[in-house]
MOPAC internal coordinates of N, CA, C and O (Angstrom, degrees):
PM7 1SCF
backbone

  N    0.0000 0     0.00 0     0.00 0    0    0    0
  C    1.4380 1     0.00 0     0.00 0    1    0    0
  C    1.5246 1   111.94 1     0.00 0    2    1    0
  O    1.2310 1   120.34 1   135.75 1    3    2    1
  N    1.2752 1   116.96 1   -44.25 1    3    2    1
  C    1.4447 1   121.19 1  -179.29 1    5    3    2
  C    1.5476 1   110.46 1   -65.24 1    6    5    3
  O    1.2310 1   120.59 1   141.76 1    7    6    5
  N    1.3089 1   116.48 1   -38.24 1    7    6    5
  C    1.4569 1   119.14 1  -177.57 1    9    7    6
  C    1.5357 1   110.63 1   -69.87 1   10    9    7
  O    1.2310 1   120.06 1   143.73 1   11   10    9
  N    1.3348 1   117.49 1   -36.27 1   11   10    9
  C    1.4429 1   121.53 1   178.36 1   13   11   10
  C    1.5395 1   110.83 1   -65.09 1   14   13   11
  O    1.2310 1   120.90 1   137.52 1   15   14   13
  N    1.3380 1   115.89 1   -42.48 1   15   14   13
  C    1.4145 1   122.00 1   178.85 1   17   15   14
  C    1.5310 1   110.70 1   -62.28 1   18   17   15
  O    1.2310 1   121.12 1   136.39 1   19   18   17
  N    1.3347 1   115.47 1   -43.61 1   19   18   17
  C    1.4776 1   121.50 1  -179.94 1   21   19   18
  C    1.5126 1   109.98 1   -60.48 1   22   21   19
  O    1.2310 1   119.49 1   136.88 1   23   22   21
  N    1.3372 1   118.58 1   -43.12 1   23   22   21
  C    1.4445 1   121.73 1   179.12 1   25   23   22
  C    1.5352 1   112.14 1   -64.77 1   26   25   23
  O    1.2310 1   120.20 1   143.91 1   27   26   25
  N    1.3256 1   117.23 1   -36.09 1   27   26   25
  C    1.4556 1   120.81 1   178.49 1   29   27   26
  C    1.5316 1   110.75 1   -68.74 1   30   29   27
  O    1.2310 1   120.27 1   141.26 1   31   30   29
  N    1.3141 1   117.09 1   -38.74 1   31   30   29
  C    1.4576 1   121.09 1   179.06 1   33   31   30
  C    1.4814 1   112.59 1   -74.67 1   34   33   31
  O    1.2310 1   119.64 1   151.83 1   35   34   33
  N    1.2988 1   118.29 1   -28.17 1   35   34   33
  C    1.4609 1   122.36 1  -173.75 1   37   35   34
  C    1.5526 1   109.43 1  -111.31 1   38   37   35
  O    1.2310 1   121.22 1  -113.67 1   39   38   37
  N    1.3059 1   115.28 1    66.33 1   39   38   37
  C    1.4912 1   118.65 1   179.49 1   41   39   38
  C    1.5097 1   108.18 1  -101.07 1   42   41   39
  O    1.2310 1   120.04 1  -121.46 1   43   42   41
  N    1.3078 1   117.53 1    58.54 1   43   42   41
  C    1.4440 1   124.22 1  -178.26 1   45   43   42
  C    1.5450 1   107.26 1  -100.57 1   46   45   43
  O    1.2310 1   120.23 1   -65.93 1   47   46   45
  N    1.2755 1   117.16 1   114.07 1   47   46   45
  C    1.4652 1   121.80 1  -176.17 1   49   47   46
  C    1.5320 1   112.49 1  -104.34 1   50   49   47
  O    1.2310 1   119.49 1  -170.42 1   51   50   49
  N    1.3289 1   118.57 1     9.58 1   51   50   49
  C    1.4294 1   121.54 1  -177.41 1   53   51   50
  C    1.5050 1   113.14 1   129.54 1   54   53   51
  O    1.2310 1   121.07 1     0.13 1   55   54   53
  N    1.2958 1   115.56 1  -179.87 1   55   54   53
  C    1.4711 1   120.13 1  -178.79 1   57   55   54
  C    1.4945 1   111.17 1   -81.48 1   58   57   55
  O    1.2310 1   120.73 1   -32.61 1   59   58   57
  N    1.3024 1   116.20 1   147.39 1   59   58   57
  C    1.4456 1   121.78 1   174.47 1   61   59   58
  C    1.5264 1   108.70 1   -85.83 1   62   61   59
  O    1.2310 1   121.14 1    -8.29 1   63   62   61
  N    1.3197 1   115.43 1   171.71 1   63   62   61
  C    1.4730 1   120.15 1  -174.62 1   65   63   62
  C    1.5270 1   110.79 1   -60.86 1   66   65   63
  O    1.2310 1   119.36 1   142.24 1   67   66   65
  N    1.3422 1   118.83 1   -37.76 1   67   66   65
  C    1.4383 1   119.49 1  -178.67 1   69   67   66
  C    1.5541 1   111.08 1   -65.39 1   70   69   67
  O    1.2310 1   120.55 1   145.52 1   71   70   69
  N    1.3376 1   116.56 1   -34.48 1   71   70   69
  C    1.4423 1   119.75 1   179.08 1   73   71   70
  C    1.5523 1   110.31 1   -69.74 1   74   73   71
  O    1.2310 1   120.38 1   141.31 1   75   74   73
  N    1.3230 1   116.88 1   -38.69 1   75   74   73
  C    1.4588 1   119.37 1   174.51 1   77   75   74
  C    1.5105 1   110.58 1   -62.09 1   78   77   75
  O    1.2310 1   120.26 1   136.03 1   79   78   77
  N    1.3104 1   117.11 1   -43.97 1   79   78   77
  C    1.4638 1   120.92 1   179.59 1   81   79   78
  C    1.5198 1   112.67 1   -60.27 1   82   81   79
  O    1.2310 1   120.29 1   136.24 1   83   82   81
  N    1.3201 1   117.05 1   -43.76 1   83   82   81
  C    1.4601 1   121.14 1   178.94 1   85   83   82
  C    1.5272 1   110.46 1   -66.92 1   86   85   83
  O    1.2310 1   119.29 1   142.19 1   87   86   85
  N    1.3150 1   118.96 1   -37.81 1   87   86   85
  C    1.4563 1   121.39 1   175.05 1   89   87   86
  C    1.4923 1   113.17 1   -64.91 1   90   89   87
  O    1.2310 1   119.73 1   140.78 1   91   90   89
  N    1.3050 1   118.12 1   -39.22 1   91   90   89
  C    1.4864 1   122.00 1   178.69 1   93   91   90
  C    1.5509 1   108.14 1   -68.30 1   94   93   91
  O    1.2310 1   119.28 1   137.79 1   95   94   93
  N    1.3025 1   118.97 1   -42.21 1   95   94   93
  C    1.4361 1   122.15 1  -178.80 1   97   95   94
  C    1.5667 1   109.86 1   -63.56 1   98   97   95
  O    1.2310 1   121.10 1   138.67 1   99   98   97
  N    1.3579 1   115.51 1   -41.33 1   99   98   97
  C    1.4577 1   118.40 1   179.79 1  101   99   98
  C    1.5393 1   109.66 1   -67.99 1  102  101   99
  O    1.2310 1   119.50 1   140.80 1  103  102  101
  N    1.3299 1   118.55 1   -39.20 1  103  102  101
  C    1.4816 1   121.24 1   178.77 1  105  103  102
  C    1.5348 1   110.78 1   -65.28 1  106  105  103
  O    1.2310 1   120.28 1   139.28 1  107  106  105
  N    1.2909 1   117.07 1   -40.72 1  107  106  105
  C    1.4699 1   120.12 1   179.90 1  109  107  106
  C    1.5130 1   111.24 1   -67.88 1  110  109  107
  O    1.2310 1   120.95 1   141.53 1  111  110  109
  N    1.3094 1   115.80 1   -38.47 1  111  110  109
  C    1.4772 1   119.77 1   176.86 1  113  111  110
  C    1.5036 1   112.00 1   -64.14 1  114  113  111
  O    1.2310 1   121.14 1   136.57 1  115  114  113
  N    1.3522 1   115.43 1   -43.43 1  115  114  113
  C    1.4681 1   119.66 1   178.95 1  117  115  114
  C    1.5494 1   110.38 1   -63.80 1  118  117  115
  O    1.2310 1   120.79 1   137.96 1  119  118  117
  N    1.3250 1   116.09 1   -42.04 1  119  118  117
  C    1.4533 1   120.77 1   178.10 1  121  119  118
  C    1.5218 1   112.24 1   -62.76 1  122  121  119
  O    1.2310 1   119.47 1   141.06 1  123  122  121
  N    1.2923 1   118.62 1   -38.94 1  123  122  121
  C    1.4731 1   123.94 1   178.49 1  125  123  122
  C    1.5611 1   108.45 1   -62.52 1  126  125  123
  O    1.2310 1   121.05 1   131.32 1  127  126  125
  N    1.2964 1   115.59 1   -48.68 1  127  126  125
  C    1.4903 1   119.50 1  -179.50 1  129  127  126
  C    1.5066 1   109.71 1   -63.62 1  130  129  127
  O    1.2310 1   119.17 1   137.19 1  131  130  129
  N    1.3171 1   119.19 1   -42.81 1  131  130  129
  C    1.4547 1   122.29 1  -178.45 1  133  131  130
  C    1.5491 1   107.13 1   -64.73 1  134  133  131
  O    1.2310 1   119.11 1   135.17 1  135  134  133
  N    1.2988 1   119.30 1   -44.83 1  135  134  133
  C    1.4745 1   122.60 1   179.07 1  137  135  134
  C    1.5535 1   111.28 1   -57.56 1  138  137  135
  O    1.2310 1   121.98 1   134.49 1  139  138  137
  N    1.3183 1   113.80 1   -45.51 1  139  138  137
  C    1.5051 1   118.64 1   179.71 1  141  139  138
  C    1.4988 1   110.66 1   -61.64 1  142  141  139
  O    1.2310 1   120.15 1   139.01 1  143  142  141
  N    1.3195 1   117.31 1   -40.99 1  143  142  141
  C    1.4698 1   118.84 1  -179.75 1  145  143  142
  C    1.5546 1   112.76 1   -68.99 1  146  145  143
  O    1.2310 1   121.21 1   137.57 1  147  146  145
  N    1.3104 1   115.29 1   -42.43 1  147  146  145
  C    1.4861 1   119.46 1  -176.98 1  149  147  146
  C    1.5361 1   109.30 1   -70.45 1  150  149  147
  O    1.2310 1   119.04 1   143.89 1  151  150  149
  N    1.3121 1   119.44 1   -36.11 1  151  150  149
  C    1.4641 1   119.95 1  -179.63 1  153  151  150
  C    1.4861 1   115.83 1   -86.76 1  154  153  151
  O    1.2310 1   120.15 1  -177.78 1  155  154  153
  N    1.3448 1   117.31 1     2.22 1  155  154  153
  C    1.4544 1   119.48 1   177.09 1  157  155  154
  C    1.5256 1   109.43 1   -68.15 1  158  157  155
  O    1.2310 1   119.13 1   -23.51 1  159  158  157
  N    1.3149 1   119.26 1   156.49 1  159  158  157
  C    1.4389 1   123.72 1  -174.68 1  161  159  158
  C    1.4817 1   114.44 1   -58.06 1  162  161  159
  O    1.2310 1   119.53 1   133.16 1  163  162  161
  N    1.3194 1   118.50 1   -46.84 1  163  162  161
  C    1.4545 1   122.40 1  -176.02 1  165  163  162
  C    1.5154 1   110.71 1   -67.78 1  166  165  163
  O    1.2310 1   119.02 1   134.09 1  167  166  165
  N    1.3139 1   119.48 1   -45.91 1  167  166  165
  C    1.4223 1   120.80 1  -178.40 1  169  167  166
  C    1.5647 1   110.35 1   -70.18 1  170  169  167
  O    1.2310 1   120.94 1   142.61 1  171  170  169
  N    1.2983 1   115.80 1   -37.39 1  171  170  169
  C    1.4874 1   118.49 1   176.91 1  173  171  170
  C    1.5001 1   111.83 1   -61.85 1  174  173  171
  O    1.2310 1   119.76 1   138.30 1  175  174  173
  N    1.2927 1   118.07 1   -41.70 1  175  174  173
  C    1.4615 1   124.18 1   178.68 1  177  175  174
  C    1.5397 1   109.24 1   -61.99 1  178  177  175
  O    1.2310 1   120.42 1   135.11 1  179  178  177
  N    1.3419 1   116.79 1   -44.89 1  179  178  177
  C    1.4564 1   120.91 1  -178.92 1  181  179  178
  C    1.5490 1   110.10 1   -65.65 1  182  181  179
  O    1.2310 1   120.54 1   139.15 1  183  182  181
  N    1.3249 1   116.58 1   -40.85 1  183  182  181
  C    1.4879 1   118.78 1   179.24 1  185  183  182
  C    1.5449 1   109.83 1   -64.60 1  186  185  183
  O    1.2310 1   120.29 1   137.61 1  187  186  185
  N    1.2995 1   117.06 1   -42.39 1  187  186  185
  C    1.4940 1   120.68 1   177.31 1  189  187  186
  C    1.5256 1   111.08 1   -61.99 1  190  189  187
  O    1.2310 1   119.68 1   141.16 1  191  190  189
  N    1.3141 1   118.22 1   -38.84 1  191  190  189
  C    1.4478 1   122.99 1   176.21 1  193  191  190
  C    1.5165 1   111.09 1   -62.70 1  194  193  191
  O    1.2310 1   120.86 1   136.42 1  195  194  193
  N    1.2938 1   115.96 1   -43.58 1  195  194  193
  C    1.5164 1   119.23 1   179.74 1  197  195  194
  C    1.4914 1   109.69 1   -63.55 1  198  197  195
  O    1.2310 1   119.33 1   136.15 1  199  198  197
  N    1.3468 1   118.89 1   -43.85 1  199  198  197
  C    1.4552 1   122.12 1  -179.29 1  201  199  198
  C    1.5208 1   110.68 1   -65.10 1  202  201  199
  O    1.2310 1   119.66 1   138.23 1  203  202  201
  N    1.3088 1   118.26 1   -41.77 1  203  202  201
  C    1.4596 1   122.22 1   178.12 1  205  203  202
  C    1.5350 1   110.57 1   -61.50 1  206  205  203
  O    1.2310 1   120.69 1   134.10 1  207  206  205
  N    1.3438 1   116.29 1   -45.90 1  207  206  205
  C    1.4216 1   118.95 1   178.95 1  209  207  206
  C    1.5613 1   113.12 1   -63.75 1  210  209  207
  O    1.2310 1   121.80 1   142.54 1  211  210  209
  N    1.3060 1   114.17 1   -37.46 1  211  210  209
  C    1.5065 1   118.77 1   178.86 1  213  211  210
  C    1.5068 1   111.80 1   -68.11 1  214  213  211
  O    1.2310 1   120.04 1   142.53 1  215  214  213
  N    1.3378 1   117.53 1   -37.47 1  215  214  213
  C    1.4476 1   120.99 1  -179.93 1  217  215  214
  C    1.5472 1   112.37 1   -74.64 1  218  217  215
  O    1.2310 1   120.43 1   152.07 1  219  218  217
  N    1.3152 1   116.79 1   -27.93 1  219  218  217
  C    1.4518 1   117.87 1  -179.10 1  221  219  218
  C    1.5282 1   113.78 1   -94.82 1  222  221  219
  O    1.2310 1   119.89 1  -174.91 1  223  222  221
  N    1.3438 1   117.81 1     5.09 1  223  222  221
  C    1.4448 1   122.26 1  -179.26 1  225  223  222
  C    1.5224 1   109.13 1   -72.36 1  226  225  223
  O    1.2310 1   121.05 1   -36.10 1  227  226  225
  N    1.2973 1   115.60 1   143.90 1  227  226  225
  C    1.5049 1   120.70 1   177.23 1  229  227  226
  C    1.5121 1   109.99 1   -89.88 1  230  229  227
  O    1.2310 1   120.72 1   -39.27 1  231  230  229
  N    1.2450 1   116.22 1   140.73 1  231  230  229
  C    1.5078 1   121.88 1  -179.93 1  233  231  230
  C    1.4998 1   110.08 1   -94.73 1  234  233  231
  O    1.2310 1   120.10 1   180.00 1  235  234  233

């Protein structure tokens, strides 16, 4: 009985189109913010410095 009731209450077959759209909008917004941060002058300079130090390291 309990299992039948649970199945009736939990009839979730996946996300609807509006939920997909909101998820995509959130992902694109996050990607835009991340891109802006990574391409900023200060962060870009730090990343270049890290790569230069890694390439010049002795093994």
